[in-house]
MIBAMAR-544437 format. One record per residue (C-alpha): x, y, z; residue in three letters. Coordinates in pm, whole numbers. Layout:
REM residues N
pt east->X; north->Y; up->Z; aa->ALA
...
***
This chain:
REM residues 259
pt east->8445; north->-713; up->3912; aa->MET
pt east->8640; north->-994; up->3743; aa->SER
pt east->8632; north->-1071; up->3371; aa->SER
pt east->8446; north->-1394; up->3445; aa->THR
pt east->8169; north->-1201; up->3622; aa->GLN
pt east->8149; north->-948; up->3331; aa->ASN
pt east->8105; north->-1231; up->3082; aa->ALA
pt east->7833; north->-1384; up->3298; aa->LEU
pt east->7628; north->-1063; up->3315; aa->PHE
pt east->7670; north->-981; up->2944; aa->SER
pt east->7539; north->-1323; up->2827; aa->THR
pt east->7168; north->-1354; up->2754; aa->LYS
pt east->6998; north->-1581; up->3004; aa->ILE
pt east->6727; north->-1665; up->2743; aa->TRP
pt east->6904; north->-1686; up->2411; aa->GLN
pt east->6607; north->-1633; up->2179; aa->HIS
pt east->6383; north->-1449; up->2422; aa->GLY
pt east->6159; north->-1162; up->2311; aa->PRO
pt east->6279; north->-805; up->2333; aa->SER
pt east->6038; north->-558; up->2495; aa->PRO
pt east->5759; north->-462; up->2254; aa->GLY
pt east->5851; north->-724; up->1990; aa->LEU
pt east->5717; north->-1064; up->1890; aa->PHE
pt east->5876; north->-1382; up->2022; aa->TYR
pt east->6119; north->-1531; up->1770; aa->ASP
pt east->6119; north->-1910; up->1819; aa->PRO
pt east->6448; north->-2106; up->1814; aa->PRO
pt east->6564; north->-2183; up->1463; aa->GLY
pt east->6532; north->-1827; up->1337; aa->GLY
pt east->6218; north->-1886; up->1125; aa->SER
pt east->5909; north->-1679; up->1193; aa->SER
pt east->5573; north->-1712; up->1021; aa->THR
pt east->5381; north->-1411; up->1147; aa->TYR
pt east->5534; north->-1184; up->882; aa->GLN
pt east->5410; north->-1405; up->597; aa->HIS
pt east->5039; north->-1434; up->677; aa->ILE
pt east->4855; north->-1299; up->371; aa->PRO
pt east->4593; north->-1025; up->396; aa->VAL
pt east->4247; north->-1178; up->365; aa->LYS
pt east->3909; north->-1038; up->261; aa->ARG
pt east->3557; north->-1173; up->289; aa->THR
pt east->3476; north->-1311; up->-54; aa->LEU
pt east->3164; north->-1505; up->40; aa->GLN
pt east->2969; north->-1437; up->363; aa->PRO
pt east->2902; north->-1742; up->582; aa->SER
pt east->2585; north->-1661; up->775; aa->VAL
pt east->2349; north->-1424; up->595; aa->THR
pt east->2006; north->-1270; up->630; aa->GLY
pt east->1773; north->-1204; up->341; aa->THR
pt east->1540; north->-911; up->264; aa->SER
pt east->1475; north->-611; up->486; aa->VAL
pt east->1177; north->-383; up->424; aa->LEU
pt east->1098; north->-24; up->514; aa->GLY
pt east->795; north->197; up->454; aa->VAL
pt east->691; north->545; up->561; aa->LYS
pt east->342; north->608; up->695; aa->TYR
pt east->162; north->915; up->822; aa->GLU
pt east->363; north->1003; up->1131; aa->GLY
pt east->639; north->745; up->1129; aa->GLY
pt east->842; north->465; up->971; aa->VAL
pt east->822; north->86; up->991; aa->ILE
pt east->1118; north->-145; up->930; aa->LEU
pt east->1098; north->-524; up->917; aa->ALA
pt east->1318; north->-828; up->867; aa->SER
pt east->1279; north->-1198; up->927; aa->ASP
pt east->1482; north->-1383; up->1192; aa->MET
pt east->1660; north->-1645; up->983; aa->LEU
pt east->2036; north->-1671; up->961; aa->GLY
pt east->2116; north->-1891; up->660; aa->SER
pt east->2442; north->-2089; up->657; aa->TYR
pt east->2474; north->-2117; up->282; aa->GLY
pt east->2144; north->-2273; up->176; aa->SER
pt east->2076; north->-2425; up->518; aa->MET
pt east->1824; north->-2256; up->751; aa->ALA
pt east->2071; north->-2279; up->1039; aa->ARG
pt east->1982; north->-2003; up->1289; aa->TYR
pt east->1610; north->-1932; up->1330; aa->ARG
pt east->1607; north->-1672; up->1605; aa->ASN
pt east->1854; north->-1398; up->1508; aa->VAL
pt east->1751; north->-1034; up->1527; aa->SER
pt east->1847; north->-814; up->1233; aa->ARG
pt east->1684; north->-493; up->1355; aa->VAL
pt east->1855; north->-253; up->1593; aa->LYS
pt east->1758; north->54; up->1793; aa->LYS
pt east->2042; north->300; up->1740; aa->VAL
pt east->1922; north->586; up->1963; aa->ASN
pt east->1594; north->740; up->2078; aa->SER
pt east->1488; north->846; up->1726; aa->ASN
pt east->1670; north->610; up->1487; aa->THR
pt east->1666; north->240; up->1408; aa->ALA
pt east->1799; north->20; up->1132; aa->MET
pt east->1733; north->-317; up->970; aa->ALA
pt east->2024; north->-501; up->809; aa->VAL
pt east->2050; north->-771; up->542; aa->GLY
pt east->2357; north->-960; up->430; aa->GLY
pt east->2648; north->-1094; up->634; aa->ASP
pt east->2548; north->-1132; up->999; aa->TYR
pt east->2906; north->-1105; up->1126; aa->ALA
pt east->2949; north->-769; up->952; aa->ASP
pt east->2618; north->-657; up->1104; aa->PHE
pt east->2751; north->-745; up->1451; aa->GLN
pt east->3070; north->-549; up->1382; aa->PHE
pt east->2876; north->-248; up->1254; aa->LEU
pt east->2644; north->-269; up->1555; aa->SER
pt east->2939; north->-261; up->1797; aa->ASP
pt east->3090; north->42; up->1622; aa->VAL
pt east->2757; north->225; up->1630; aa->LEU
pt east->2705; north->150; up->1999; aa->GLU
pt east->3045; north->297; up->2085; aa->GLN
pt east->2972; north->599; up->1865; aa->LYS
pt east->2647; north->664; up->2055; aa->ILE
pt east->2823; north->620; up->2391; aa->ILE
pt east->3092; north->872; up->2292; aa->ASP
pt east->2822; north->1116; up->2183; aa->ASP
pt east->2633; north->1080; up->2512; aa->GLU
pt east->2955; north->1131; up->2710; aa->CYS
pt east->2989; north->1476; up->2552; aa->LEU
pt east->2658; north->1574; up->2714; aa->ASP
pt east->2636; north->1887; up->2497; aa->ASP
pt east->2261; north->1881; up->2445; aa->GLY
pt east->2288; north->1746; up->2092; aa->HIS
pt east->2247; north->1393; up->1957; aa->SER
pt east->2278; north->1220; up->1622; aa->TYR
pt east->1980; north->1268; up->1393; aa->THR
pt east->1858; north->996; up->1154; aa->PRO
pt east->2003; north->1185; up->858; aa->LYS
pt east->2344; north->1230; up->1022; aa->SER
pt east->2369; north->860; up->1110; aa->LEU
pt east->2258; north->769; up->759; aa->PHE
pt east->2524; north->999; up->612; aa->SER
pt east->2788; north->844; up->840; aa->TRP
pt east->2687; north->495; up->726; aa->LEU
pt east->2726; north->591; up->360; aa->THR
pt east->3082; north->710; up->430; aa->ARG
pt east->3169; north->393; up->622; aa->VAL
pt east->3035; north->167; up->347; aa->MET
pt east->3207; north->359; up->69; aa->TYR
pt east->3535; north->373; up->262; aa->ASN
pt east->3538; north->-4; up->317; aa->ARG
pt east->3447; north->-61; up->-47; aa->ARG
pt east->3737; north->162; up->-154; aa->SER
pt east->3973; north->-56; up->51; aa->GLN
pt east->3843; north->-363; up->-135; aa->PHE
pt east->3716; north->-492; up->200; aa->ASN
pt east->3343; north->-411; up->204; aa->PRO
pt east->3097; north->-475; up->481; aa->LEU
pt east->2864; north->-721; up->306; aa->TRP
pt east->2543; north->-555; up->420; aa->ASN
pt east->2244; north->-362; up->294; aa->ALA
pt east->2105; north->-126; up->557; aa->VAL
pt east->1762; north->37; up->585; aa->ALA
pt east->1775; north->337; up->822; aa->VAL
pt east->1452; north->475; up->965; aa->GLY
pt east->1401; north->768; up->1198; aa->GLY
pt east->1182; north->1052; up->1315; aa->PHE
pt east->1314; north->1405; up->1375; aa->HIS
pt east->1143; north->1742; up->1408; aa->LYS
pt east->806; north->1601; up->1311; aa->GLY
pt east->931; north->1438; up->990; aa->GLU
pt east->984; north->1065; up->924; aa->PRO
pt east->1308; north->961; up->752; aa->PHE
pt east->1381; north->647; up->552; aa->LEU
pt east->1706; north->573; up->369; aa->GLY
pt east->1892; north->280; up->217; aa->TYR
pt east->2264; north->213; up->173; aa->VAL
pt east->2434; north->-96; up->30; aa->ASP
pt east->2779; north->-253; up->62; aa->LYS
pt east->2944; north->-27; up->-198; aa->ILE
pt east->2808; north->295; up->-50; aa->GLY
pt east->2525; north->354; up->-298; aa->SER
pt east->2254; north->536; up->-103; aa->ALA
pt east->1918; north->702; up->-148; aa->TYR
pt east->1613; north->818; up->45; aa->GLU
pt east->1265; north->692; up->-45; aa->SER
pt east->918; north->634; up->104; aa->PRO
pt east->974; north->259; up->49; aa->THR
pt east->1296; north->56; up->55; aa->VAL
pt east->1383; north->-311; up->22; aa->ALA
pt east->1684; north->-521; up->-66; aa->ASN
pt east->1753; north->-864; up->-209; aa->GLY
pt east->1451; north->-1063; up->-321; aa->PHE
pt east->1230; north->-803; up->-154; aa->GLY
pt east->1339; north->-545; up->-412; aa->ALA
pt east->1176; north->-759; up->-683; aa->TYR
pt east->861; north->-872; up->-499; aa->ILE
pt east->786; north->-658; up->-193; aa->ALA
pt east->895; north->-318; up->-325; aa->LEU
pt east->633; north->-306; up->-606; aa->PRO
pt east->367; north->-412; up->-353; aa->MET
pt east->462; north->-132; up->-112; aa->MET
pt east->480; north->131; up->-388; aa->ARG
pt east->139; north->28; up->-518; aa->ASP
pt east->-13; north->45; up->-168; aa->ALA
pt east->132; north->393; up->-108; aa->LEU
pt east->1; north->521; up->-442; aa->GLU
pt east->-349; north->402; up->-353; aa->LYS
pt east->-330; north->525; up->7; aa->ASN
pt east->-74; north->809; up->42; aa->PRO
pt east->-191; north->895; up->396; aa->VAL
pt east->-132; north->549; up->538; aa->MET
pt east->-199; north->484; up->907; aa->SER
pt east->28; north->278; up->1132; aa->GLU
pt east->-216; north->-16; up->1128; aa->ASP
pt east->-234; north->-4; up->747; aa->ASP
pt east->147; north->1; up->726; aa->ALA
pt east->177; north->-297; up->962; aa->LYS
pt east->-79; north->-490; up->756; aa->ALA
pt east->116; north->-406; up->439; aa->LEU
pt east->442; north->-528; up->593; aa->ILE
pt east->274; north->-851; up->705; aa->ASP
pt east->143; north->-912; up->352; aa->ARG
pt east->489; north->-849; up->203; aa->CYS
pt east->659; north->-1081; up->452; aa->MET
pt east->403; north->-1353; up->378; aa->ARG
pt east->462; north->-1332; up->2; aa->VAL
pt east->839; north->-1335; up->57; aa->LEU
pt east->801; north->-1647; up->269; aa->PHE
pt east->614; north->-1809; up->-19; aa->TYR
pt east->866; north->-1707; up->-283; aa->ARG
pt east->1209; north->-1658; up->-123; aa->ASP
pt east->1388; north->-1982; up->-36; aa->ALA
pt east->1606; north->-1798; up->220; aa->ARG
pt east->1318; north->-1641; up->412; aa->SER
pt east->1142; north->-1759; up->727; aa->PHE
pt east->794; north->-1712; up->869; aa->ASN
pt east->908; north->-1530; up->1179; aa->LYS
pt east->990; north->-1162; up->1160; aa->TYR
pt east->1049; north->-852; up->1370; aa->GLU
pt east->902; north->-507; up->1318; aa->VAL
pt east->1047; north->-181; up->1451; aa->VAL
pt east->827; north->129; up->1459; aa->ILE
pt east->977; north->479; up->1478; aa->ILE
pt east->751; north->777; up->1544; aa->ASN
pt east->715; north->1080; up->1773; aa->LYS
pt east->703; north->849; up->2076; aa->ASP
pt east->1046; north->701; up->2000; aa->GLY
pt east->1165; north->361; up->1877; aa->VAL
pt east->962; north->48; up->1952; aa->ARG
pt east->1072; north->-304; up->1859; aa->ILE
pt east->772; north->-533; up->1864; aa->GLU
pt east->783; north->-903; up->1962; aa->PRO
pt east->846; north->-1152; up->1679; aa->PRO
pt east->540; north->-1227; up->1466; aa->ALA
pt east->440; north->-1484; up->1204; aa->SER
pt east->211; north->-1447; up->906; aa->SER
pt east->-98; north->-1664; up->855; aa->THR
pt east->-16; north->-1880; up->553; aa->THR
pt east->-211; north->-2116; up->330; aa->SER
pt east->-68; north->-2385; up->104; aa->TRP
pt east->-400; north->-2498; up->-43; aa->ASP
pt east->-276; north->-2427; up->-395; aa->LEU
pt east->45; north->-2626; up->-357; aa->ALA
pt east->-97; north->-2933; up->-535; aa->HIS
pt east->-147; north->-2720; up->-847; aa->MET
pt east->222; north->-2631; up->-879; aa->VAL
pt east->379; north->-2856; up->-1139; aa->GLU
pt east->717; north->-2906; up->-1297; aa->GLY
pt east->926; north->-2947; up->-980; aa->TYR
pt east->886; north->-3321; up->-925; aa->GLU
***
């Protein structure tokens, strides 16, 4: 082979072409992909407000409204914030809706991987709750939290389970849980109802949730009079169709000082 042919085969046909496995370096030698700063969510865009949870005799009820607020605007009015995780566990999520979608996808894959093992065991409500606390605390420790508050309800071995975990990994179990504005208004109402009726039936618990959601609609500017309820008991997980509370604004003319 002549020297001219050697020179021809040793010359790059595409002078600034990408090498295998590397990024394309555009002509001019300047690349920007190495200088993109790391970003974190500092203020969620689309958010959901309060989620509620209460234990009753033989099960757990979770509830959340269906409003996705874009800042202060009631932008999305038909978004579900409750999720069936497996046959004995469900969750209701407040906070950033995008982070809820991410968390939901991760959970779905986790359940699929568990079912593929086919070893006769499945995740219990307590194990999924414990896993969520580790995920939330891990993301918080990376200064990149999932901006959510999660109520986890379940039923296992004849016992109802209800737990709460927030975006920094703080977690606890309780017969009643609520986040956001619901922690100030609905939580005292649910605690009072349980003290007066410790052996609460499913119908009583549903009526209590409806009353709490109605008061939140009156008082919380980010709430909406359309909500979903998920019931977890010995029969499994049941998400009921969206419902609305019966409201009355007859006293509105007596409210003064906001003209």
